PDB file of the backbone (N, CA, C, O) and the ligand in Angstrom, with CONECT records:
HET     ZN  A 101       1
ATOM      1  N   MET A   1     128.027  95.312 111.774  1.00  0.00           N
ATOM      2  CA  MET A   1     129.434  95.156 112.125  1.00  0.00           C
ATOM      3  C   MET A   1     129.746  95.843 113.447  1.00  0.00           C
ATOM      4  O   MET A   1     130.504  95.336 114.274  1.00  0.00           O
ATOM      5  N   ILE A   2     129.151  96.988 113.616  1.00  0.00           N
ATOM      6  CA  ILE A   2     129.353  97.697 114.875  1.00  0.00           C
ATOM      7  C   ILE A   2     128.799  96.867 116.027  1.00  0.00           C
ATOM      8  O   ILE A   2     129.390  96.802 117.104  1.00  0.00           O
ATOM      9  N   ALA A   3     127.653  96.233 115.782  1.00  0.00           N
ATOM     10  CA  ALA A   3     127.031  95.401 116.818  1.00  0.00           C
ATOM     11  C   ALA A   3     127.965  94.266 117.230  1.00  0.00           C
ATOM     12  O   ALA A   3     128.095  93.943 118.411  1.00  0.00           O
ATOM     13  N   MET A   4     128.602  93.680 116.245  1.00  0.00           N
ATOM     14  CA  MET A   4     129.516  92.567 116.503  1.00  0.00           C
ATOM     15  C   MET A   4     130.705  93.033 117.361  1.00  0.00           C
ATOM     16  O   MET A   4     131.126  92.367 118.307  1.00  0.00           O
ATOM     17  N   TYR A   5     131.207  94.180 116.991  1.00  0.00           N
ATOM     18  CA  TYR A   5     132.357  94.740 117.699  1.00  0.00           C
ATOM     19  C   TYR A   5     131.978  95.105 119.130  1.00  0.00           C
ATOM     20  O   TYR A   5     132.707  94.812 120.078  1.00  0.00           O
ATOM     21  N   CYS A   6     130.838  95.741 119.263  1.00  0.00           N
ATOM     22  CA  CYS A   6     130.380  96.173 120.576  1.00  0.00           C
ATOM     23  C   CYS A   6     130.130  94.961 121.474  1.00  0.00           C
ATOM     24  O   CYS A   6     130.529  94.945 122.638  1.00  0.00           O
ATOM     25  N   ARG A   7     129.476  93.969 120.928  1.00  0.00           N
ATOM     26  CA  ARG A   7     129.164  92.766 121.707  1.00  0.00           C
ATOM     27  C   ARG A   7     130.443  92.159 122.287  1.00  0.00           C
ATOM     28  O   ARG A   7     130.488  91.780 123.458  1.00  0.00           O
ATOM     29  N   ASP A   8     131.472  92.073 121.457  1.00  0.00           N
ATOM     30  CA  ASP A   8     132.701  91.420 121.892  1.00  0.00           C
ATOM     31  C   ASP A   8     133.644  92.312 122.682  1.00  0.00           C
ATOM     32  O   ASP A   8     134.492  91.819 123.426  1.00  0.00           O
ATOM     33  N   HIS A   9     133.502  93.614 122.524  1.00  0.00           N
ATOM     34  CA  HIS A   9     134.427  94.519 123.212  1.00  0.00           C
ATOM     35  C   HIS A   9     133.809  95.232 124.401  1.00  0.00           C
ATOM     36  O   HIS A   9     134.471  95.485 125.407  1.00  0.00           O
ATOM     37  N   HIS A  10     132.549  95.547 124.271  1.00  0.00           N
ATOM     38  CA  HIS A  10     131.917  96.324 125.336  1.00  0.00           C
ATOM     39  C   HIS A  10     130.879  95.509 126.089  1.00  0.00           C
ATOM     40  O   HIS A  10     130.321  95.961 127.089  1.00  0.00           O
ATOM     41  N   GLY A  11     130.631  94.311 125.599  1.00  0.00           N
ATOM     42  CA  GLY A  11     129.771  93.368 126.301  1.00  0.00           C
ATOM     43  C   GLY A  11     128.370  93.821 126.616  1.00  0.00           C
ATOM     44  O   GLY A  11     127.879  93.591 127.721  1.00  0.00           O
ATOM     45  N   ALA A  12     127.717  94.460 125.671  1.00  0.00           N
ATOM     46  CA  ALA A  12     126.317  94.809 125.878  1.00  0.00           C
ATOM     47  C   ALA A  12     125.493  93.987 124.897  1.00  0.00           C
ATOM     48  O   ALA A  12     125.254  94.431 123.773  1.00  0.00           O
ATOM     49  N   PRO A  13     125.057  92.805 125.297  1.00  0.00           N
ATOM     50  CA  PRO A  13     124.348  91.921 124.370  1.00  0.00           C
ATOM     51  C   PRO A  13     123.020  92.510 123.935  1.00  0.00           C
ATOM     52  O   PRO A  13     122.251  93.016 124.752  1.00  0.00           O
ATOM     53  N   GLY A  14     122.761  92.437 122.644  1.00  0.00           N
ATOM     54  CA  GLY A  14     121.472  92.877 122.133  1.00  0.00           C
ATOM     55  C   GLY A  14     121.315  94.375 121.979  1.00  0.00           C
ATOM     56  O   GLY A  14     120.322  94.841 121.419  1.00  0.00           O
ATOM     57  N   GLN A  15     122.270  95.125 122.462  1.00  0.00           N
ATOM     58  CA  GLN A  15     122.155  96.574 122.292  1.00  0.00           C
ATOM     59  C   GLN A  15     123.541  97.197 122.226  1.00  0.00           C
ATOM     60  O   GLN A  15     124.519  96.629 122.713  1.00  0.00           O
ATOM     61  N   LEU A  16     123.606  98.342 121.633  1.00  0.00           N
ATOM     62  CA  LEU A  16     124.891  99.016 121.508  1.00  0.00           C
ATOM     63  C   LEU A  16     125.121  99.912 122.716  1.00  0.00           C
ATOM     64  O   LEU A  16     124.181 100.482 123.272  1.00  0.00           O
ATOM     65  N   CYS A  17     126.371 100.027 123.110  1.00  0.00           N
ATOM     66  CA  CYS A  17     126.682 100.963 124.180  1.00  0.00           C
ATOM     67  C   CYS A  17     126.609 102.382 123.598  1.00  0.00           C
ATOM     68  O   CYS A  17     126.523 102.550 122.381  1.00  0.00           O
ATOM     69  N   ALA A  18     126.642 103.364 124.435  1.00  0.00           N
ATOM     70  CA  ALA A  18     126.475 104.751 123.992  1.00  0.00           C
ATOM     71  C   ALA A  18     127.508 105.136 122.938  1.00  0.00           C
ATOM     72  O   ALA A  18     127.191 105.810 121.957  1.00  0.00           O
ATOM     73  N   GLU A  19     128.710 104.710 123.148  1.00  0.00           N
ATOM     74  CA  GLU A  19     129.805 105.042 122.243  1.00  0.00           C
ATOM     75  C   GLU A  19     129.543 104.500 120.836  1.00  0.00           C
ATOM     76  O   GLU A  19     129.673 105.211 119.839  1.00  0.00           O
ATOM     77  N   CYS A  20     129.170 103.217 120.790  1.00  0.00           N
ATOM     78  CA  CYS A  20     128.935 102.578 119.505  1.00  0.00           C
ATOM     79  C   CYS A  20     127.671 103.097 118.841  1.00  0.00           C
ATOM     80  O   CYS A  20     127.578 103.173 117.616  1.00  0.00           O
ATOM     81  N   LEU A  21     126.718 103.447 119.660  1.00  0.00           N
ATOM     82  CA  LEU A  21     125.479 104.008 119.138  1.00  0.00           C
ATOM     83  C   LEU A  21     125.787 105.326 118.427  1.00  0.00           C
ATOM     84  O   LEU A  21     125.276 105.597 117.340  1.00  0.00           O
ATOM     85  N   ALA A  22     126.619 106.124 119.055  1.00  0.00           N
ATOM     86  CA  ALA A  22     127.001 107.403 118.474  1.00  0.00           C
ATOM     87  C   ALA A  22     127.738 107.184 117.158  1.00  0.00           C
ATOM     88  O   ALA A  22     127.525 107.902 116.181  1.00  0.00           O
ATOM     89  N   LEU A  23     128.597 106.189 117.154  1.00  0.00           N
ATOM     90  CA  LEU A  23     129.360 105.889 115.945  1.00  0.00           C
ATOM     91  C   LEU A  23     128.430 105.481 114.808  1.00  0.00           C
ATOM     92  O   LEU A  23     128.602 105.900 113.663  1.00  0.00           O
ATOM     93  N   ARG A  24     127.438 104.652 115.147  1.00  0.00           N
ATOM     94  CA  ARG A  24     126.520 104.191 114.113  1.00  0.00           C
ATOM     95  C   ARG A  24     125.664 105.334 113.571  1.00  0.00           C
ATOM     96  O   ARG A  24     125.448 105.449 112.364  1.00  0.00           O
ATOM     97  N   GLU A  25     125.182 106.175 114.486  1.00  0.00           N
ATOM     98  CA  GLU A  25     124.389 107.330 114.074  1.00  0.00           C
ATOM     99  C   GLU A  25     125.201 108.189 113.117  1.00  0.00           C
ATOM    100  O   GLU A  25     124.715 108.654 112.086  1.00  0.00           O
ATOM    101  N   TYR A  26     126.446 108.376 113.499  1.00  0.00           N
ATOM    102  CA  TYR A  26     127.339 109.200 112.694  1.00  0.00           C
ATOM    103  C   TYR A  26     127.531 108.593 111.314  1.00  0.00           C
ATOM    104  O   TYR A  26     127.463 109.288 110.301  1.00  0.00           O
ATOM    105  N   ALA A  27     127.773 107.282 111.287  1.00  0.00           N
ATOM    106  CA  ALA A  27     127.989 106.590 110.024  1.00  0.00           C
ATOM    107  C   ALA A  27     126.762 106.698 109.124  1.00  0.00           C
ATOM    108  O   ALA A  27     126.884 106.920 107.920  1.00  0.00           O
ATOM    109  N   MET A  28     125.587 106.540 109.713  1.00  0.00           N
ATOM    110  CA  MET A  28     124.344 106.630 108.949  1.00  0.00           C
ATOM    111  C   MET A  28     124.168 108.024 108.359  1.00  0.00           C
ATOM    112  O   MET A  28     123.787 108.180 107.199  1.00  0.00           O
ATOM    113  N   ALA A  29     124.450 109.028 109.175  1.00  0.00           N
ATOM    114  CA  ALA A  29     124.306 110.399 108.719  1.00  0.00           C
ATOM    115  C   ALA A  29     125.267 110.691 107.566  1.00  0.00           C
ATOM    116  O   ALA A  29     124.909 111.356 106.595  1.00  0.00           O
ATOM    117  N   ARG A  30     126.485 110.181 107.693  1.00  0.00           N
ATOM    118  CA  ARG A  30     127.480 110.380 106.641  1.00  0.00           C
ATOM    119  C   ARG A  30     127.042 109.704 105.352  1.00  0.00           C
ATOM    120  O   ARG A  30     127.136 110.270 104.263  1.00  0.00           O
ATOM    121  N   LEU A  31     126.563 108.485 105.507  1.00  0.00           N
ATOM    122  CA  LEU A  31     126.128 107.702 104.364  1.00  0.00           C
ATOM    123  C   LEU A  31     125.020 108.433 103.624  1.00  0.00           C
ATOM    124  O   LEU A  31     124.974 108.464 102.394  1.00  0.00           O
ATOM    125  N   ASP A  32     124.142 109.013 104.404  1.00  0.00           N
ATOM    126  CA  ASP A  32     123.031 109.774 103.870  1.00  0.00           C
ATOM    127  C   ASP A  32     123.501 110.904 102.984  1.00  0.00           C
ATOM    128  O   ASP A  32     122.875 111.230 101.976  1.00  0.00           O
ATOM    129  N   ARG A  33     124.592 111.483 103.368  1.00  0.00           N
ATOM    130  CA  ARG A  33     125.074 112.654 102.667  1.00  0.00           C
ATOM    131  C   ARG A  33     126.138 112.342 101.626  1.00  0.00           C
ATOM    132  O   ARG A  33     126.610 113.230 100.916  1.00  0.00           O
ATOM    133  N   CYS A  34     126.506 111.077 101.545  1.00  0.00           N
ATOM    134  CA  CYS A  34     127.569 110.695 100.619  1.00  0.00           C
ATOM    135  C   CYS A  34     127.209 111.128  99.204  1.00  0.00           C
ATOM    136  O   CYS A  34     126.093 110.882  98.745  1.00  0.00           O
ATOM    137  N   VAL A  35     128.137 111.765  98.514  1.00  0.00           N
ATOM    138  CA  VAL A  35     127.849 112.264  97.168  1.00  0.00           C
ATOM    139  C   VAL A  35     127.559 111.128  96.188  1.00  0.00           C
ATOM    140  O   VAL A  35     126.910 111.334  95.163  1.00  0.00           O
ATOM    141  N   TYR A  36     128.036 109.950  96.505  1.00  0.00           N
ATOM    142  CA  TYR A  36     127.830 108.828  95.591  1.00  0.00           C
ATOM    143  C   TYR A  36     126.499 108.132  95.819  1.00  0.00           C
ATOM    144  O   TYR A  36     126.081 107.299  95.015  1.00  0.00           O
ATOM    145  N   GLY A  37     125.842 108.469  96.904  1.00  0.00           N
ATOM    146  CA  GLY A  37     124.562 107.848  97.180  1.00  0.00           C
ATOM    147  C   GLY A  37     124.697 106.343  97.251  1.00  0.00           C
ATOM    148  O   GLY A  37     125.664 105.826  97.812  1.00  0.00           O
ATOM    149  N   LEU A  38     123.728 105.634  96.682  1.00  0.00           N
ATOM    150  CA  LEU A  38     123.731 104.186  96.785  1.00  0.00           C
ATOM    151  C   LEU A  38     124.792 103.550  95.899  1.00  0.00           C
ATOM    152  O   LEU A  38     125.162 102.394  96.099  1.00  0.00           O
ATOM    153  N   GLY A  39     125.277 104.301  94.927  1.00  0.00           N
ATOM    154  CA  GLY A  39     126.308 103.744  94.055  1.00  0.00           C
ATOM    155  C   GLY A  39     127.689 103.916  94.636  1.00  0.00           C
ATOM    156  O   GLY A  39     128.696 103.766  93.944  1.00  0.00           O
ATOM    157  N   LYS A  40     127.724 104.227  95.891  1.00  0.00           N
ATOM    158  CA  LYS A  40     129.009 104.550  96.502  1.00  0.00           C
ATOM    159  C   LYS A  40     129.959 103.364  96.553  1.00  0.00           C
ATOM    160  O   LYS A  40     129.541 102.218  96.721  1.00  0.00           O
ATOM    161  N   PRO A  41     131.226 103.656  96.406  1.00  0.00           N
ATOM    162  CA  PRO A  41     132.233 102.604  96.500  1.00  0.00           C
ATOM    163  C   PRO A  41     132.483 102.284  97.956  1.00  0.00           C
ATOM    164  O   PRO A  41     132.034 103.020  98.834  1.00  0.00           O
ATOM    165  N   ALA A  42     133.186 101.211  98.229  1.00  0.00           N
ATOM    166  CA  ALA A  42     133.564 100.932  99.608  1.00  0.00           C
ATOM    167  C   ALA A  42     134.321 102.148 100.112  1.00  0.00           C
ATOM    168  O   ALA A  42     135.073 102.778  99.370  1.00  0.00           O
ATOM    169  N   CYS A  43     134.116 102.466 101.368  1.00  0.00           N
ATOM    170  CA  CYS A  43     134.654 103.719 101.884  1.00  0.00           C
ATOM    171  C   CYS A  43     136.168 103.853 101.747  1.00  0.00           C
ATOM    172  O   CYS A  43     136.693 104.957 101.603  1.00  0.00           O
ATOM    173  N   LYS A  44     136.855 102.725 101.795  1.00  0.00           N
ATOM    174  CA  LYS A  44     138.314 102.867 101.714  1.00  0.00           C
ATOM    175  C   LYS A  44     138.768 103.320 100.341  1.00  0.00           C
ATOM    176  O   LYS A  44     139.891 103.796 100.179  1.00  0.00           O
ATOM    177  N   HIS A  45     137.881 103.170  99.331  1.00  0.00           N
ATOM    178  CA  HIS A  45     138.246 103.638  97.996  1.00  0.00           C
ATOM    179  C   HIS A  45     137.667 104.996  97.703  1.00  0.00           C
ATOM    180  O   HIS A  45     137.985 105.621  96.691  1.00  0.00           O
ATOM    181  N   CYS A  46     136.812 105.445  98.597  1.00  0.00           N
ATOM    182  CA  CYS A  46     136.121 106.698  98.335  1.00  0.00           C
ATOM    183  C   CYS A  46     137.096 107.871  98.468  1.00  0.00           C
ATOM    184  O   CYS A  46     137.813 107.986  99.462  1.00  0.00           O
ATOM    185  N   PRO A  47     137.111 108.727  97.465  1.00  0.00           N
ATOM    186  CA  PRO A  47     138.024 109.873  97.500  1.00  0.00           C
ATOM    187  C   PRO A  47     137.541 110.966  98.428  1.00  0.00           C
ATOM    188  O   PRO A  47     138.300 111.859  98.803  1.00  0.00           O
ATOM    189  N   VAL A  48     136.267 110.888  98.797  1.00  0.00           N
ATOM    190  CA  VAL A  48     135.733 111.898  99.690  1.00  0.00           C
ATOM    191  C   VAL A  48     135.868 111.390 101.116  1.00  0.00           C
ATOM    192  O   VAL A  48     135.140 110.489 101.531  1.00  0.00           O
ATOM    193  N   HIS A  49     136.778 111.955 101.850  1.00  0.00           N
ATOM    194  CA  HIS A  49     136.949 111.477 103.211  1.00  0.00           C
ATOM    195  C   HIS A  49     135.984 112.209 104.112  1.00  0.00           C
ATOM    196  O   HIS A  49     136.267 113.274 104.662  1.00  0.00           O
ATOM    197  N   CYS A  50     134.826 111.581 104.235  1.00  0.00           N
ATOM    198  CA  CYS A  50     133.751 112.317 104.882  1.00  0.00           C
ATOM    199  C   CYS A  50     133.733 112.118 106.392  1.00  0.00           C
ATOM    200  O   CYS A  50     133.012 112.821 107.100  1.00  0.00           O
ATOM    201  N   TYR A  51     134.521 111.167 106.891  1.00  0.00           N
ATOM    202  CA  TYR A  51     134.506 110.935 108.340  1.00  0.00           C
ATOM    203  C   TYR A  51     135.437 111.897 109.066  1.00  0.00           C
ATOM    204  O   TYR A  51     136.551 112.176 108.623  1.00  0.00           O
ATOM    205  N   ARG A  52     134.958 112.378 110.163  1.00  0.00           N
ATOM    206  CA  ARG A  52     135.809 113.163 111.033  1.00  0.00           C
ATOM    207  C   ARG A  52     136.898 112.230 111.543  1.00  0.00           C
ATOM    208  O   ARG A  52     136.669 111.027 111.677  1.00  0.00           O
ATOM    209  N   LYS A  53     138.062 112.761 111.826  1.00  0.00           N
ATOM    210  CA  LYS A  53     139.207 111.912 112.117  1.00  0.00           C
ATOM    211  C   LYS A  53     138.987 110.904 113.243  1.00  0.00           C
ATOM    212  O   LYS A  53     139.299 109.724 113.085  1.00  0.00           O
ATOM    213  N   SER A  54     138.456 111.357 114.370  1.00  0.00           N
ATOM    214  CA  SER A  54     138.286 110.444 115.504  1.00  0.00           C
ATOM    215  C   SER A  54     137.280 109.347 115.161  1.00  0.00           C
ATOM    216  O   SER A  54     137.442 108.198 115.572  1.00  0.00           O
ATOM    217  N   MET A  55     136.245 109.707 114.409  1.00  0.00           N
ATOM    218  CA  MET A  55     135.242 108.733 114.005  1.00  0.00           C
ATOM    219  C   MET A  55     135.843 107.732 113.037  1.00  0.00           C
ATOM    220  O   MET A  55     135.510 106.547 113.055  1.00  0.00           O
ATOM    221  N   ARG A  56     136.733 108.230 112.192  1.00  0.00           N
ATOM    222  CA  ARG A  56     137.359 107.335 111.212  1.00  0.00           C
ATOM    223  C   ARG A  56     138.198 106.286 111.925  1.00  0.00           C
ATOM    224  O   ARG A  56     138.204 105.112 111.557  1.00  0.00           O
ATOM    225  N   GLU A  57     138.906 106.736 112.953  1.00  0.00           N
ATOM    226  CA  GLU A  57     139.733 105.800 113.721  1.00  0.00           C
ATOM    227  C   GLU A  57     138.859 104.722 114.358  1.00  0.00           C
ATOM    228  O   GLU A  57     139.169 103.533 114.278  1.00  0.00           O
ATOM    229  N   SER A  58     137.774 105.144 114.986  1.00  0.00           N
ATOM    230  CA  SER A  58     136.881 104.181 115.631  1.00  0.00           C
ATOM    231  C   SER A  58     136.325 103.221 114.597  1.00  0.00           C
ATOM    232  O   SER A  58     136.267 102.013 114.829  1.00  0.00           O
ATOM    233  N   MET A  59     135.918 103.755 113.461  1.00  0.00           N
ATOM    234  CA  MET A  59     135.318 102.918 112.442  1.00  0.00           C
ATOM    235  C   MET A  59     136.339 101.916 111.905  1.00  0.00           C
ATOM    236  O   MET A  59     136.006 100.769 111.606  1.00  0.00           O
ATOM    237  N   ARG A  60     137.561 102.362 111.790  1.00  0.00           N
ATOM    238  CA  ARG A  60     138.589 101.451 111.289  1.00  0.00           C
ATOM    239  C   ARG A  60     138.823 100.307 112.260  1.00  0.00           C
ATOM    240  O   ARG A  60     139.035  99.164 111.856  1.00  0.00           O
ATOM    241  N   ALA A  61     138.783 100.630 113.550  1.00  0.00           N
ATOM    242  CA  ALA A  61     138.952  99.577 114.559  1.00  0.00           C
ATOM    243  C   ALA A  61     137.832  98.559 114.429  1.00  0.00           C
ATOM    244  O   ALA A  61     138.059  97.352 114.508  1.00  0.00           O
ATOM    245  N   VAL A  62     136.612  99.065 114.228  1.00  0.00           N
ATOM    246  CA  VAL A  62     135.459  98.181 114.076  1.00  0.00           C
ATOM    247  C   VAL A  62     135.632  97.292 112.845  1.00  0.00           C
ATOM    248  O   VAL A  62     135.431  96.079 112.905  1.00  0.00           O
ATOM    249  N   MET A  63     136.007  97.914 111.733  1.00  0.00           N
ATOM    250  CA  MET A  63     136.155  97.169 110.479  1.00  0.00           C
ATOM    251  C   MET A  63     137.261  96.123 110.590  1.00  0.00           C
ATOM    252  O   MET A  63     137.129  94.997 110.110  1.00  0.00           O
ATOM    253  N   ARG A  64     138.342  96.522 111.228  1.00  0.00           N
ATOM    254  CA  ARG A  64     139.464  95.593 111.360  1.00  0.00           C
ATOM    255  C   ARG A  64     139.040  94.370 112.160  1.00  0.00           C
ATOM    256  O   ARG A  64     139.421  93.240 111.856  1.00  0.00           O
ATOM    257  N   TYR A  65     138.256  94.620 113.171  1.00  0.00           N
ATOM    258  CA  TYR A  65     137.821  93.526 114.023  1.00  0.00           C
ATOM    259  C   TYR A  65     136.738  92.689 113.344  1.00  0.00           C
ATOM    260  O   TYR A  65     136.823  91.463 113.279  1.00  0.00           O
ATOM    261  N   ALA A  66     135.731  93.379 112.848  1.00  0.00           N
ATOM    262  CA  ALA A  66     134.564  92.669 112.330  1.00  0.00           C
ATOM    263  C   ALA A  66     134.771  92.130 110.914  1.00  0.00           C
ATOM    264  O   ALA A  66     134.144  91.141 110.532  1.00  0.00           O
ATOM    265  N   GLY A  67     135.629  92.758 110.147  1.00  0.00           N
ATOM    266  CA  GLY A  67     135.842  92.345 108.765  1.00  0.00           C
ATOM    267  C   GLY A  67     136.030  90.853 108.582  1.00  0.00           C
ATOM    268  O   GLY A  67     135.214  90.213 107.920  1.00  0.00           O
ATOM    269  N   PRO A  68     137.079  90.281 109.149  1.00  0.00           N
ATOM    270  CA  PRO A  68     137.329  88.846 108.967  1.00  0.00           C
ATOM    271  C   PRO A  68     136.216  87.985 109.550  1.00  0.00           C
ATOM    272  O   PRO A  68     135.942  86.896 109.048  1.00  0.00           O
ATOM    273  N   ARG A  69     135.579  88.469 110.603  1.00  0.00           N
ATOM    274  CA  ARG A  69     134.530  87.676 111.238  1.00  0.00           C
ATOM    275  C   ARG A  69     133.237  87.669 110.445  1.00  0.00           C
ATOM    276  O   ARG A  69     132.409  86.768 110.585  1.00  0.00           O
ATOM    277  N   MET A  70     133.076  88.680 109.614  1.00  0.00           N
ATOM    278  CA  MET A  70     131.893  88.753 108.770  1.00  0.00           C
ATOM    279  C   MET A  70     131.751  87.500 107.926  1.00  0.00           C
ATOM    280  O   MET A  70     130.648  87.001 107.704  1.00  0.00           O
ATOM    281  N   VAL A  71     132.879  87.005 107.465  1.00  0.00           N
ATOM    282  CA  VAL A  71     132.872  85.849 106.582  1.00  0.00           C
ATOM    283  C   VAL A  71     132.157  84.672 107.242  1.00  0.00           C
ATOM    284  O   VAL A  71     131.467  83.899 106.578  1.00  0.00           O
ATOM    285  N   TRP A  72     132.331  84.547 108.553  1.00  0.00           N
ATOM    286  CA  TRP A  72     131.703  83.438 109.255  1.00  0.00           C
ATOM    287  C   TRP A  72     130.287  83.745 109.685  1.00  0.00           C
ATOM    288  O   TRP A  72     129.400  82.896 109.588  1.00  0.00           O
ATOM    289  N   GLU A  73     130.078  84.952 110.158  1.00  0.00           N
ATOM    290  CA  GLU A  73     128.754  85.260 110.689  1.00  0.00           C
ATOM    291  C   GLU A  73     127.757  85.715 109.638  1.00  0.00           C
ATOM    292  O   GLU A  73     126.563  85.433 109.736  1.00  0.00           O
ATOM    293  N   HIS A  74     128.261  86.425 108.628  1.00  0.00           N
ATOM    294  CA  HIS A  74     127.368  86.899 107.567  1.00  0.00           C
ATOM    295  C   HIS A  74     128.048  86.734 106.219  1.00  0.00           C
ATOM    296  O   HIS A  74     128.427  87.714 105.578  1.00  0.00           O
ATOM    297  N   PRO A  75     128.199  85.480 105.792  1.00  0.00           N
ATOM    298  CA  PRO A  75     128.952  85.231 104.559  1.00  0.00           C
ATOM    299  C   PRO A  75     128.418  85.997 103.360  1.00  0.00           C
ATOM    300  O   PRO A  75     129.195  86.476 102.535  1.00  0.00           O
ATOM    301  N   LEU A  76     127.110  86.118 103.256  1.00  0.00           N
ATOM    302  CA  LEU A  76     126.544  86.797 102.095  1.00  0.00           C
ATOM    303  C   LEU A  76     126.906  88.274 102.078  1.00  0.00           C
ATOM    304  O   LEU A  76     127.285  88.832 101.048  1.00  0.00           O
ATOM    305  N   MET A  77     126.778  88.888 103.243  1.00  0.00           N
ATOM    306  CA  MET A  77     127.109  90.299 103.358  1.00  0.00           C
ATOM    307  C   MET A  77     128.590  90.530 103.068  1.00  0.00           C
ATOM    308  O   MET A  77     128.969  91.488 102.394  1.00  0.00           O
ATOM    309  N   ALA A  78     129.412  89.630 103.595  1.00  0.00           N
ATOM    310  CA  ALA A  78     130.851  89.757 103.382  1.00  0.00           C
ATOM    311  C   ALA A  78     131.164  89.636 101.897  1.00  0.00           C
ATOM    312  O   ALA A  78     132.022  90.344 101.371  1.00  0.00           O
ATOM    313  N   PHE A  79     130.463  88.736 101.234  1.00  0.00           N
ATOM    314  CA  PHE A  79     130.690  88.527  99.814  1.00  0.00           C
ATOM    315  C   PHE A  79     130.316  89.779  99.021  1.00  0.00           C
ATOM    316  O   PHE A  79     131.051  90.216  98.135  1.00  0.00           O
ATOM    317  N   ARG A  80     129.162  90.340  99.359  1.00  0.00           N
ATOM    318  CA  ARG A  80     128.733  91.556  98.669  1.00  0.00           C
ATOM    319  C   ARG A  80     129.739  92.677  98.877  1.00  0.00           C
ATOM    320  O   ARG A  80     130.054  93.442  97.966  1.00  0.00           O
ATOM    321  N   HIS A  81     130.221  92.743 100.083  1.00  0.00           N
ATOM    322  CA  HIS A  81     131.170  93.797 100.401  1.00  0.00           C
ATOM    323  C   HIS A  81     132.446  93.609  99.593  1.00  0.00           C
ATOM    324  O   HIS A  81     133.063  94.572  99.138  1.00  0.00           O
ATOM    325  N   PHE A  82     132.824  92.356  99.427  1.00  0.00           N
ATOM    326  CA  PHE A  82     134.014  92.033  98.648  1.00  0.00           C
ATOM    327  C   PHE A  82     133.833  92.482  97.203  1.00  0.00           C
ATOM    328  O   PHE A  82     134.718  93.110  96.622  1.00  0.00           O
ATOM    329  N   ILE A  83     132.678  92.152  96.630  1.00  0.00           N
ATOM    330  CA  ILE A  83     132.370  92.579  95.263  1.00  0.00           C
ATOM    331  C   ILE A  83     132.398  94.105  95.192  1.00  0.00           C
ATOM    332  O   ILE A  83     132.985  94.693  94.284  1.00  0.00           O
ATOM    333  N   ASP A  84     131.759  94.718  96.160  1.00  0.00           N
ATOM    334  CA  ASP A  84     131.722  96.171  96.229  1.00  0.00           C
ATOM    335  C   ASP A  84     133.101  96.790  96.216  1.00  0.00           C
ATOM    336  O   ASP A  84     133.361  97.768  95.515  1.00  0.00           O
ATOM    337  N   SER A  85     133.973  96.201  97.005  1.00  0.00           N
ATOM    338  CA  SER A  85     135.283  96.804  97.168  1.00  0.00           C
ATOM    339  C   SER A  85     136.136  96.634  95.912  1.00  0.00           C
ATOM    340  O   SER A  85     137.172  97.283  95.769  1.00  0.00           O
ATOM    341  N   ARG A  86     135.702  95.764  95.007  1.00  0.00           N
ATOM    342  CA  ARG A  86     136.454  95.577  93.775  1.00  0.00           C
ATOM    343  C   ARG A  86     135.894  96.399  92.631  1.00  0.00           C
ATOM    344  O   ARG A  86     136.508  96.537  91.573  1.00  0.00           O
ATOM    345  N   ARG A  87     134.722  96.936  92.871  1.00  0.00           N
ATOM    346  CA  ARG A  87     134.087  97.703  91.819  1.00  0.00           C
ATOM    347  C   ARG A  87     134.855  98.994  91.573  1.00  0.00           C
ATOM    348  O   ARG A  87     135.379  99.611  92.500  1.00  0.00           O
ATOM    349  N   LYS A  88     134.908  99.379  90.333  1.00  0.00           N
ATOM    350  CA  LYS A  88     135.597 100.630  90.016  1.00  0.00           C
ATOM    351  C   LYS A  88     134.793 101.801  90.535  1.00  0.00           C
ATOM    352  O   LYS A  88     133.572 101.738  90.676  1.00  0.00           O
ATOM    353  N   LEU A  89     135.489 102.833  90.804  1.00  0.00           N
ATOM    354  CA  LEU A  89     134.869 104.040  91.299  1.00  0.00           C
ATOM    355  C   LEU A  89     133.933 104.598  90.234  1.00  0.00           C
ATOM    356  O   LEU A  89     134.341 104.758  89.084  1.00  0.00           O
ATOM    357  N   PRO A  90     132.713 104.890  90.587  1.00  0.00           N
ATOM    358  CA  PRO A  90     131.810 105.495  89.599  1.00  0.00           C
ATOM    359  C   PRO A  90     132.221 106.929  89.327  1.00  0.00           C
ATOM    360  O   PRO A  90     132.915 107.553  90.130  1.00  0.00           O
ATOM    361  N   ALA A  91     131.793 107.438  88.203  1.00  0.00           N
ATOM    362  CA  ALA A  91     132.089 108.825  87.904  1.00  0.00           C
ATOM    363  C   ALA A  91     131.435 109.696  88.971  1.00  0.00           C
ATOM    364  O   ALA A  91     130.330 109.416  89.435  1.00  0.00           O
ATOM    365  N   LYS A  92     132.118 110.717  89.334  1.00  0.00           N
ATOM    366  CA  LYS A  92     131.590 111.561  90.392  1.00  0.00           C
ATOM    367  C   LYS A  92     130.359 112.311  89.890  1.00  0.00           C
ATOM    368  O   LYS A  92     130.404 112.972  88.853  1.00  0.00           O
ATOM    369  N   PRO A  93     129.267 112.201  90.633  1.00  0.00           N
ATOM    370  CA  PRO A  93     128.060 112.912  90.192  1.00  0.00           C
ATOM    371  C   PRO A  93     128.267 114.413  90.351  1.00  0.00           C
ATOM    372  O   PRO A  93     129.075 114.855  91.167  1.00  0.00           O
ATOM    373  N   PRO A  94     127.535 115.184  89.568  1.00  0.00           N
ATOM    374  CA  PRO A  94     127.661 116.646  89.698  1.00  0.00           C
ATOM    375  C   PRO A  94     127.247 117.078  91.093  1.00  0.00           C
ATOM    376  O   PRO A  94     126.388 116.458  91.719  1.00  0.00           O
ATOM    377  N   ALA A  95     127.851 118.122  91.559  1.00  0.00           N
ATOM    378  CA  ALA A  95     127.540 118.620  92.894  1.00  0.00           C
ATOM    379  C   ALA A  95     126.084 119.007  92.983  1.00  0.00           C
ATOM    380  O   ALA A  95     125.519 119.586  92.055  1.00  0.00           O
ATOM    381  N   LYS A  96     125.483 118.680  94.110  1.00  0.00           N
ATOM    382  CA  LYS A  96     124.062 118.969  94.276  1.00  0.00           C
ATOM    383  C   LYS A  96     123.876 120.385  94.790  1.00  0.00           C
ATOM    384  O   LYS A  96     122.744 120.823  94.995  1.00  0.00           O
TER     385      LYS A  96
HETATM  386 ZN    ZN A 101     130.240  99.486 122.235  1.00  0.00          ZN2+
END
């Protein structure tokens, strides 16, 4: 999704610009540390607001832009995400 946003906004075909690269690295690192692990809910339902504020804003811009377009470019992924976002929040795992 970040790639899609970057391609259309920052015009670097085939690669992410520095800004988007940083955002993706950050997102990956956060995901890694998410208390829910792979069973995690869609981030908008997640009670743990793990993104730093400025990163959250950037990510929201990306999602807002890429979200509707996902349906056309990656219908399967969009569908999974839709299912994901409807799933109930799993019980919070014990703190590690
Ligand atoms: Zn970019």
